[in-house]
LUMKERO-391349 format. One record per residue (C-alpha): residue in one letter; z, y, x. Coordinates in steps of 0.1 Angstrom, whole numbers. Each point is the difference from the previous one (the first is absolute). Example, Ala and Ser with C-alpha at 12.3 -4.5 7.8 and 13.67 -1.06 7.14 Angstrom:
2
<pt><r>a</r><Z>78</Z><Y>-45</Y><X>123</X></pt>
<pt><r>s</r><Z>-7</Z><Y>34</Y><X>14</X></pt>
END
This chain:
272
<pt><r>m</r><Z>0</Z><Y>0</Y><X>0</X></pt>
<pt><r>s</r><Z>-8</Z><Y>35</Y><X>12</X></pt>
<pt><r>t</r><Z>28</Z><Y>20</Y><X>16</X></pt>
<pt><r>s</r><Z>-15</Z><Y>32</Y><X>-14</X></pt>
<pt><r>y</r><Z>19</Z><Y>13</Y><X>-30</X></pt>
<pt><r>i</r><Z>18</Z><Y>31</Y><X>-15</X></pt>
<pt><r>t</r><Z>37</Z><Y>1</Y><X>1</X></pt>
<pt><r>f</r><Z>14</Z><Y>12</Y><X>-33</X></pt>
<pt><r>p</r><Z>15</Z><Y>35</Y><X>3</X></pt>
<pt><r>q</r><Z>37</Z><Y>3</Y><X>-4</X></pt>
<pt><r>i</r><Z>2</Z><Y>17</Y><X>-35</X></pt>
<pt><r>d</r><Z>34</Z><Y>5</Y><X>-16</X></pt>
<pt><r>p</r><Z>-4</Z><Y>-11</Y><X>-36</X></pt>
<pt><r>i</r><Z>24</Z><Y>28</Y><X>-10</X></pt>
<pt><r>i</r><Z>-16</Z><Y>35</Y><X>2</X></pt>
<pt><r>f</r><Z>33</Z><Y>19</Y><X>-4</X></pt>
<pt><r>s</r><Z>34</Z><Y>-4</Y><X>-15</X></pt>
<pt><r>v</r><Z>23</Z><Y>24</Y><X>-19</X></pt>
<pt><r>g</r><Z>34</Z><Y>-16</Y><X>-3</X></pt>
<pt><r>p</r><Z>-4</Z><Y>-34</Y><X>-16</X></pt>
<pt><r>i</r><Z>-35</Z><Y>9</Y><X>-13</X></pt>
<pt><r>s</r><Z>-30</Z><Y>-10</Y><X>22</X></pt>
<pt><r>l</r><Z>-37</Z><Y>6</Y><X>-5</X></pt>
<pt><r>r</r><Z>-20</Z><Y>-30</Y><X>13</X></pt>
<pt><r>w</r><Z>-36</Z><Y>-1</Y><X>8</X></pt>
<pt><r>y</r><Z>-7</Z><Y>-26</Y><X>-26</X></pt>
<pt><r>g</r><Z>17</Z><Y>20</Y><X>-27</X></pt>
<pt><r>l</r><Z>-20</Z><Y>30</Y><X>11</X></pt>
<pt><r>m</r><Z>-32</Z><Y>-20</Y><X>-5</X></pt>
<pt><r>y</r><Z>10</Z><Y>-7</Y><X>-36</X></pt>
<pt><r>l</r><Z>4</Z><Y>37</Y><X>-5</X></pt>
<pt><r>v</r><Z>-34</Z><Y>7</Y><X>16</X></pt>
<pt><r>a</r><Z>-16</Z><Y>-27</Y><X>-23</X></pt>
<pt><r>f</r><Z>16</Z><Y>16</Y><X>-31</X></pt>
<pt><r>g</r><Z>-11</Z><Y>35</Y><X>11</X></pt>
<pt><r>l</r><Z>-36</Z><Y>-11</Y><X>6</X></pt>
<pt><r>a</r><Z>-1</Z><Y>-17</Y><X>-34</X></pt>
<pt><r>w</r><Z>14</Z><Y>31</Y><X>-16</X></pt>
<pt><r>w</r><Z>-25</Z><Y>23</Y><X>17</X></pt>
<pt><r>l</r><Z>-30</Z><Y>-22</Y><X>-8</X></pt>
<pt><r>a</r><Z>11</Z><Y>-5</Y><X>-36</X></pt>
<pt><r>n</r><Z>6</Z><Y>37</Y><X>-7</X></pt>
<pt><r>r</r><Z>-33</Z><Y>9</Y><X>17</X></pt>
<pt><r>a</r><Z>-19</Z><Y>-24</Y><X>-23</X></pt>
<pt><r>a</r><Z>20</Z><Y>11</Y><X>-31</X></pt>
<pt><r>s</r><Z>-8</Z><Y>37</Y><X>7</X></pt>
<pt><r>k</r><Z>-37</Z><Y>-5</Y><X>-5</X></pt>
<pt><r>p</r><Z>-16</Z><Y>12</Y><X>-32</X></pt>
<pt><r>n</r><Z>2</Z><Y>-24</Y><X>-29</X></pt>
<pt><r>s</r><Z>20</Z><Y>-25</Y><X>21</X></pt>
<pt><r>g</r><Z>21</Z><Y>-10</Y><X>-30</X></pt>
<pt><r>w</r><Z>32</Z><Y>2</Y><X>20</X></pt>
<pt><r>t</r><Z>30</Z><Y>23</Y><X>0</X></pt>
<pt><r>e</r><Z>24</Z><Y>7</Y><X>29</X></pt>
<pt><r>q</r><Z>28</Z><Y>-16</Y><X>-21</X></pt>
<pt><r>q</r><Z>-21</Z><Y>-32</Y><X>-4</X></pt>
<pt><r>v</r><Z>-7</Z><Y>-1</Y><X>37</X></pt>
<pt><r>s</r><Z>38</Z><Y>3</Y><X>7</X></pt>
<pt><r>d</r><Z>8</Z><Y>-27</Y><X>-25</X></pt>
<pt><r>l</r><Z>-26</Z><Y>-23</Y><X>15</X></pt>
<pt><r>l</r><Z>11</Z><Y>4</Y><X>35</X></pt>
<pt><r>f</r><Z>37</Z><Y>-5</Y><X>-9</X></pt>
<pt><r>i</r><Z>-6</Z><Y>-32</Y><X>-20</X></pt>
<pt><r>g</r><Z>-25</Z><Y>-11</Y><X>27</X></pt>
<pt><r>f</r><Z>26</Z><Y>5</Y><X>27</X></pt>
<pt><r>l</r><Z>25</Z><Y>-21</Y><X>-20</X></pt>
<pt><r>g</r><Z>-26</Z><Y>-27</Y><X>-3</X></pt>
<pt><r>v</r><Z>-6</Z><Y>0</Y><X>37</X></pt>
<pt><r>v</r><Z>37</Z><Y>-3</Y><X>9</X></pt>
<pt><r>l</r><Z>10</Z><Y>-25</Y><X>-27</X></pt>
<pt><r>g</r><Z>-32</Z><Y>-21</Y><X>2</X></pt>
<pt><r>g</r><Z>0</Z><Y>1</Y><X>37</X></pt>
<pt><r>r</r><Z>35</Z><Y>-13</Y><X>3</X></pt>
<pt><r>i</r><Z>-4</Z><Y>-27</Y><X>-27</X></pt>
<pt><r>g</r><Z>-33</Z><Y>-11</Y><X>14</X></pt>
<pt><r>y</r><Z>14</Z><Y>-3</Y><X>35</X></pt>
<pt><r>v</r><Z>29</Z><Y>-21</Y><X>-12</X></pt>
<pt><r>l</r><Z>-21</Z><Y>-23</Y><X>-22</X></pt>
<pt><r>f</r><Z>-31</Z><Y>-3</Y><X>23</X></pt>
<pt><r>y</r><Z>17</Z><Y>-1</Y><X>34</X></pt>
<pt><r>q</r><Z>37</Z><Y>-8</Y><X>-5</X></pt>
<pt><r>f</r><Z>1</Z><Y>-22</Y><X>-31</X></pt>
<pt><r>d</r><Z>22</Z><Y>-27</Y><X>16</X></pt>
<pt><r>h</r><Z>25</Z><Y>27</Y><X>11</X></pt>
<pt><r>f</r><Z>-1</Z><Y>14</Y><X>-35</X></pt>
<pt><r>l</r><Z>8</Z><Y>-35</Y><X>-15</X></pt>
<pt><r>t</r><Z>31</Z><Y>-3</Y><X>22</X></pt>
<pt><r>d</r><Z>11</Z><Y>36</Y><X>-4</X></pt>
<pt><r>p</r><Z>-15</Z><Y>17</Y><X>-31</X></pt>
<pt><r>l</r><Z>18</Z><Y>33</Y><X>9</X></pt>
<pt><r>y</r><Z>-23</Z><Y>2</Y><X>31</X></pt>
<pt><r>l</r><Z>-25</Z><Y>16</Y><X>-24</X></pt>
<pt><r>f</r><Z>23</Z><Y>31</Y><X>-2</X></pt>
<pt><r>k</r><Z>8</Z><Y>2</Y><X>38</X></pt>
<pt><r>i</r><Z>-27</Z><Y>25</Y><X>7</X></pt>
<pt><r>w</r><Z>18</Z><Y>12</Y><X>31</X></pt>
<pt><r>t</r><Z>-10</Z><Y>-32</Y><X>17</X></pt>
<pt><r>g</r><Z>-36</Z><Y>10</Y><X>-2</X></pt>
<pt><r>g</r><Z>-30</Z><Y>-17</Y><X>-14</X></pt>
<pt><r>m</r><Z>-29</Z><Y>14</Y><X>-21</X></pt>
<pt><r>s</r><Z>-32</Z><Y>-16</Y><X>-11</X></pt>
<pt><r>f</r><Z>-32</Z><Y>19</Y><X>-6</X></pt>
<pt><r>h</r><Z>-13</Z><Y>-25</Y><X>-25</X></pt>
<pt><r>g</r><Z>33</Z><Y>2</Y><X>-19</X></pt>
<pt><r>g</r><Z>-2</Z><Y>38</Y><X>1</X></pt>
<pt><r>l</r><Z>-35</Z><Y>-2</Y><X>-14</X></pt>
<pt><r>l</r><Z>11</Z><Y>-21</Y><X>-29</X></pt>
<pt><r>g</r><Z>28</Z><Y>25</Y><X>-6</X></pt>
<pt><r>v</r><Z>-25</Z><Y>29</Y><X>0</X></pt>
<pt><r>l</r><Z>-23</Z><Y>-19</Y><X>-24</X></pt>
<pt><r>t</r><Z>29</Z><Y>-6</Y><X>-23</X></pt>
<pt><r>a</r><Z>11</Z><Y>37</Y><X>2</X></pt>
<pt><r>m</r><Z>-36</Z><Y>11</Y><X>-7</X></pt>
<pt><r>a</r><Z>-2</Z><Y>-22</Y><X>-32</X></pt>
<pt><r>w</r><Z>32</Z><Y>17</Y><X>-13</X></pt>
<pt><r>f</r><Z>-13</Z><Y>35</Y><X>10</X></pt>
<pt><r>a</r><Z>-35</Z><Y>-6</Y><X>-16</X></pt>
<pt><r>r</r><Z>16</Z><Y>-11</Y><X>-33</X></pt>
<pt><r>k</r><Z>25</Z><Y>29</Y><X>0</X></pt>
<pt><r>n</r><Z>-27</Z><Y>26</Y><X>8</X></pt>
<pt><r>n</r><Z>-29</Z><Y>-15</Y><X>-20</X></pt>
<pt><r>k</r><Z>-22</Z><Y>-5</Y><X>31</X></pt>
<pt><r>a</r><Z>-25</Z><Y>-29</Y><X>6</X></pt>
<pt><r>y</r><Z>14</Z><Y>-24</Y><X>26</X></pt>
<pt><r>l</r><Z>-33</Z><Y>-3</Y><X>20</X></pt>
<pt><r>q</r><Z>-3</Z><Y>38</Y><X>1</X></pt>
<pt><r>l</r><Z>35</Z><Y>3</Y><X>12</X></pt>
<pt><r>g</r><Z>-7</Z><Y>-26</Y><X>27</X></pt>
<pt><r>d</r><Z>-29</Z><Y>22</Y><X>12</X></pt>
<pt><r>f</r><Z>23</Z><Y>30</Y><X>2</X></pt>
<pt><r>v</r><Z>26</Z><Y>-19</Y><X>20</X></pt>
<pt><r>a</r><Z>-23</Z><Y>-19</Y><X>24</X></pt>
<pt><r>p</r><Z>-6</Z><Y>30</Y><X>24</X></pt>
<pt><r>l</r><Z>37</Z><Y>8</Y><X>1</X></pt>
<pt><r>i</r><Z>11</Z><Y>-33</Y><X>16</X></pt>
<pt><r>p</r><Z>-19</Z><Y>-5</Y><X>33</X></pt>
<pt><r>l</r><Z>13</Z><Y>29</Y><X>20</X></pt>
<pt><r>g</r><Z>36</Z><Y>-9</Y><X>-10</X></pt>
<pt><r>l</r><Z>-7</Z><Y>-35</Y><X>13</X></pt>
<pt><r>a</r><Z>-12</Z><Y>15</Y><X>32</X></pt>
<pt><r>a</r><Z>33</Z><Y>19</Y><X>3</X></pt>
<pt><r>g</r><Z>19</Z><Y>-32</Y><X>-6</X></pt>
<pt><r>r</r><Z>-18</Z><Y>-19</Y><X>26</X></pt>
<pt><r>l</r><Z>7</Z><Y>27</Y><X>25</X></pt>
<pt><r>g</r><Z>37</Z><Y>-4</Y><X>-9</X></pt>
<pt><r>n</r><Z>-3</Z><Y>-37</Y><X>7</X></pt>
<pt><r>f</r><Z>-15</Z><Y>7</Y><X>34</X></pt>
<pt><r>i</r><Z>27</Z><Y>26</Y><X>9</X></pt>
<pt><r>n</r><Z>26</Z><Y>-26</Y><X>-11</X></pt>
<pt><r>a</r><Z>-17</Z><Y>-26</Y><X>22</X></pt>
<pt><r>e</r><Z>-1</Z><Y>-24</Y><X>-29</X></pt>
<pt><r>l</r><Z>-26</Z><Y>-22</Y><X>-16</X></pt>
<pt><r>w</r><Z>-18</Z><Y>-3</Y><X>33</X></pt>
<pt><r>g</r><Z>-31</Z><Y>-21</Y><X>7</X></pt>
<pt><r>r</r><Z>-7</Z><Y>-33</Y><X>16</X></pt>
<pt><r>t</r><Z>0</Z><Y>-4</Y><X>38</X></pt>
<pt><r>t</r><Z>-32</Z><Y>11</Y><X>17</X></pt>
<pt><r>d</r><Z>-16</Z><Y>11</Y><X>32</X></pt>
<pt><r>v</r><Z>-21</Z><Y>29</Y><X>-13</X></pt>
<pt><r>p</r><Z>3</Z><Y>31</Y><X>21</X></pt>
<pt><r>w</r><Z>17</Z><Y>19</Y><X>-28</X></pt>
<pt><r>a</r><Z>27</Z><Y>-27</Y><X>-5</X></pt>
<pt><r>v</r><Z>35</Z><Y>14</Y><X>-4</X></pt>
<pt><r>l</r><Z>32</Z><Y>-15</Y><X>14</X></pt>
<pt><r>f</r><Z>24</Z><Y>5</Y><X>-29</X></pt>
<pt><r>p</r><Z>38</Z><Y>0</Y><X>5</X></pt>
<pt><r>g</r><Z>15</Z><Y>-30</Y><X>-16</X></pt>
<pt><r>a</r><Z>-33</Z><Y>-18</Y><X>-3</X></pt>
<pt><r>g</r><Z>3</Z><Y>-22</Y><X>31</X></pt>
<pt><r>p</r><Z>-16</Z><Y>3</Y><X>35</X></pt>
<pt><r>s</r><Z>-36</Z><Y>-1</Y><X>-12</X></pt>
<pt><r>p</r><Z>-21</Z><Y>30</Y><X>-11</X></pt>
<pt><r>r</r><Z>-12</Z><Y>1</Y><X>-35</X></pt>
<pt><r>h</r><Z>-26</Z><Y>15</Y><X>-23</X></pt>
<pt><r>p</r><Z>12</Z><Y>33</Y><X>-14</X></pt>
<pt><r>s</r><Z>-9</Z><Y>-13</Y><X>-35</X></pt>
<pt><r>q</r><Z>19</Z><Y>29</Y><X>-16</X></pt>
<pt><r>l</r><Z>-26</Z><Y>24</Y><X>14</X></pt>
<pt><r>y</r><Z>-28</Z><Y>-23</Y><X>-12</X></pt>
<pt><r>e</r><Z>15</Z><Y>2</Y><X>-35</X></pt>
<pt><r>f</r><Z>5</Z><Y>38</Y><X>3</X></pt>
<pt><r>a</r><Z>-37</Z><Y>3</Y><X>7</X></pt>
<pt><r>l</r><Z>-15</Z><Y>-25</Y><X>-25</X></pt>
<pt><r>e</r><Z>25</Z><Y>0</Y><X>-29</X></pt>
<pt><r>g</r><Z>6</Z><Y>37</Y><X>4</X></pt>
<pt><r>v</r><Z>-27</Z><Y>23</Y><X>15</X></pt>
<pt><r>v</r><Z>-31</Z><Y>-21</Y><X>-5</X></pt>
<pt><r>l</r><Z>9</Z><Y>-10</Y><X>-36</X></pt>
<pt><r>f</r><Z>8</Z><Y>36</Y><X>-9</X></pt>
<pt><r>l</r><Z>-34</Z><Y>12</Y><X>14</X></pt>
<pt><r>l</r><Z>-18</Z><Y>-28</Y><X>-19</X></pt>
<pt><r>i</r><Z>16</Z><Y>8</Y><X>-33</X></pt>
<pt><r>m</r><Z>-6</Z><Y>38</Y><X>4</X></pt>
<pt><r>l</r><Z>-37</Z><Y>-7</Y><X>10</X></pt>
<pt><r>y</r><Z>-5</Z><Y>-24</Y><X>-29</X></pt>
<pt><r>r</r><Z>15</Z><Y>24</Y><X>-25</X></pt>
<pt><r>r</r><Z>-28</Z><Y>25</Y><X>9</X></pt>
<pt><r>f</r><Z>-25</Z><Y>-24</Y><X>-16</X></pt>
<pt><r>s</r><Z>18</Z><Y>2</Y><X>-34</X></pt>
<pt><r>p</r><Z>6</Z><Y>-38</Y><X>-4</X></pt>
<pt><r>p</r><Z>8</Z><Y>-14</Y><X>-34</X></pt>
<pt><r>v</r><Z>36</Z><Y>1</Y><X>-13</X></pt>
<pt><r>g</r><Z>21</Z><Y>-26</Y><X>18</X></pt>
<pt><r>a</r><Z>-22</Z><Y>-4</Y><X>31</X></pt>
<pt><r>l</r><Z>22</Z><Y>22</Y><X>22</X></pt>
<pt><r>g</r><Z>30</Z><Y>-21</Y><X>-8</X></pt>
<pt><r>g</r><Z>-20</Z><Y>-32</Y><X>7</X></pt>
<pt><r>l</r><Z>-11</Z><Y>14</Y><X>33</X></pt>
<pt><r>f</r><Z>36</Z><Y>7</Y><X>10</X></pt>
<pt><r>l</r><Z>10</Z><Y>-36</Y><X>-9</X></pt>
<pt><r>a</r><Z>-29</Z><Y>-16</Y><X>18</X></pt>
<pt><r>g</r><Z>2</Z><Y>24</Y><X>29</X></pt>
<pt><r>y</r><Z>37</Z><Y>-4</Y><X>7</X></pt>
<pt><r>g</r><Z>-1</Z><Y>-37</Y><X>-6</X></pt>
<pt><r>s</r><Z>-29</Z><Y>-4</Y><X>25</X></pt>
<pt><r>a</r><Z>16</Z><Y>22</Y><X>26</X></pt>
<pt><r>r</r><Z>33</Z><Y>-18</Y><X>-2</X></pt>
<pt><r>f</r><Z>-16</Z><Y>-34</Y><X>0</X></pt>
<pt><r>f</r><Z>-19</Z><Y>9</Y><X>32</X></pt>
<pt><r>v</r><Z>29</Z><Y>15</Y><X>18</X></pt>
<pt><r>e</r><Z>22</Z><Y>-30</Y><X>-8</X></pt>
<pt><r>f</r><Z>-20</Z><Y>-20</Y><X>26</X></pt>
<pt><r>y</r><Z>15</Z><Y>23</Y><X>26</X></pt>
<pt><r>r</r><Z>35</Z><Y>5</Y><X>-15</X></pt>
<pt><r>e</r><Z>28</Z><Y>-23</Y><X>9</X></pt>
<pt><r>p</r><Z>9</Z><Y>-21</Y><X>-31</X></pt>
<pt><r>d</r><Z>35</Z><Y>2</Y><X>-13</X></pt>
<pt><r>a</r><Z>22</Z><Y>-23</Y><X>22</X></pt>
<pt><r>h</r><Z>16</Z><Y>-19</Y><X>-28</X></pt>
<pt><r>l</r><Z>-33</Z><Y>-5</Y><X>-19</X></pt>
<pt><r>g</r><Z>-26</Z><Y>-4</Y><X>28</X></pt>
<pt><r>v</r><Z>-35</Z><Y>-8</Y><X>-10</X></pt>
<pt><r>l</r><Z>-3</Z><Y>-16</Y><X>-34</X></pt>
<pt><r>s</r><Z>-26</Z><Y>-23</Y><X>-16</X></pt>
<pt><r>a</r><Z>-36</Z><Y>4</Y><X>10</X></pt>
<pt><r>g</r><Z>11</Z><Y>17</Y><X>32</X></pt>
<pt><r>m</r><Z>7</Z><Y>33</Y><X>-19</X></pt>
<pt><r>s</r><Z>31</Z><Y>21</Y><X>1</X></pt>
<pt><r>m</r><Z>20</Z><Y>12</Y><X>-30</X></pt>
<pt><r>g</r><Z>-16</Z><Y>34</Y><X>3</X></pt>
<pt><r>q</r><Z>-34</Z><Y>-16</Y><X>-2</X></pt>
<pt><r>w</r><Z>8</Z><Y>-21</Y><X>-30</X></pt>
<pt><r>l</r><Z>14</Z><Y>31</Y><X>-18</X></pt>
<pt><r>s</r><Z>-31</Z><Y>21</Y><X>10</X></pt>
<pt><r>l</r><Z>-25</Z><Y>-26</Y><X>-12</X></pt>
<pt><r>p</r><Z>6</Z><Y>7</Y><X>-37</X></pt>
<pt><r>m</r><Z>-4</Z><Y>37</Y><X>7</X></pt>
<pt><r>i</r><Z>-34</Z><Y>-5</Y><X>14</X></pt>
<pt><r>i</r><Z>-12</Z><Y>-22</Y><X>-28</X></pt>
<pt><r>i</r><Z>14</Z><Y>23</Y><X>-28</X></pt>
<pt><r>g</r><Z>-13</Z><Y>31</Y><X>18</X></pt>
<pt><r>i</r><Z>-36</Z><Y>-14</Y><X>3</X></pt>
<pt><r>g</r><Z>2</Z><Y>-13</Y><X>-36</X></pt>
<pt><r>l</r><Z>12</Z><Y>34</Y><X>-13</X></pt>
<pt><r>i</r><Z>-28</Z><Y>18</Y><X>18</X></pt>
<pt><r>t</r><Z>-26</Z><Y>-25</Y><X>-14</X></pt>
<pt><r>f</r><Z>15</Z><Y>3</Y><X>-35</X></pt>
<pt><r>t</r><Z>-2</Z><Y>38</Y><X>0</X></pt>
<pt><r>y</r><Z>-37</Z><Y>1</Y><X>10</X></pt>
<pt><r>v</r><Z>-9</Z><Y>-28</Y><X>-25</X></pt>
<pt><r>n</r><Z>19</Z><Y>17</Y><X>-28</X></pt>
<pt><r>n</r><Z>-15</Z><Y>34</Y><X>10</X></pt>
<pt><r>a</r><Z>-35</Z><Y>-14</Y><X>-2</X></pt>
<pt><r>k</r><Z>7</Z><Y>-14</Y><X>-35</X></pt>
<pt><r>t</r><Z>14</Z><Y>33</Y><X>-13</X></pt>
<pt><r>p</r><Z>-27</Z><Y>19</Y><X>-19</X></pt>
<pt><r>k</r><Z>-8</Z><Y>33</Y><X>16</X></pt>
<pt><r>q</r><Z>1</Z><Y>31</Y><X>-21</X></pt>
<pt><r>v</r><Z>-33</Z><Y>17</Y><X>-5</X></pt>
<pt><r>v</r><Z>1</Z><Y>37</Y><X>4</X></pt>
<pt><r>k</r><Z>-22</Z><Y>18</Y><X>-25</X></pt>
<pt><r>k</r><Z>-17</Z><Y>31</Y><X>13</X></pt>
END
């Protein structure tokens, strides 16, 4: 194996402390994610005939944040720590021990969206199109937080940009957090924003997010170290890949459905 690698910089996970209160880099990334979502949502809502009010945006972000936190924690426990949960059901509430799952957070957001859509009389697929651009940059911020925390590192490798992470053993590893930052965050955001310029049918943006994230995560999992207590599961795939596969299928199916349905919808004839 090559001896050329990058030594992980010594980054204190705590930015500063005031008495017993500390601001951590990972917590800051959550604030950045929420701030970016708030800015993008209000920017979209401020456009003429958007059909959105500032209050609705605030309500959506609040309920969405709850969905991320609750769904993320429940998903982590059920998907990745189910045996632990069976022996200690209170582990579900021990959030200070850490542990969040994106796929659980997504299910939480989808549930929160269903409640919001019903309460505000909005079509679910239209709501999905509104929310889709709000998520990727927040994911990018979260992956930066993972990198700063030196967690969720990649598999061992000898590529020149390999990183020697503290606590990850003597071998350099793929900086898979940065791969996810780029693909799940920046690239996916740019794809969604570019695709939106072509005025796709209702529901297609949401489908692109599902298929795009699922594909990016599925790919990066080949370079990310599997969870030690789970390892590689059946068919040589990790838990992250198994959870991402339905996203890809549903996303592609949703995009296909929107175009087929749009083609079947009679077009209005404008009389001159």
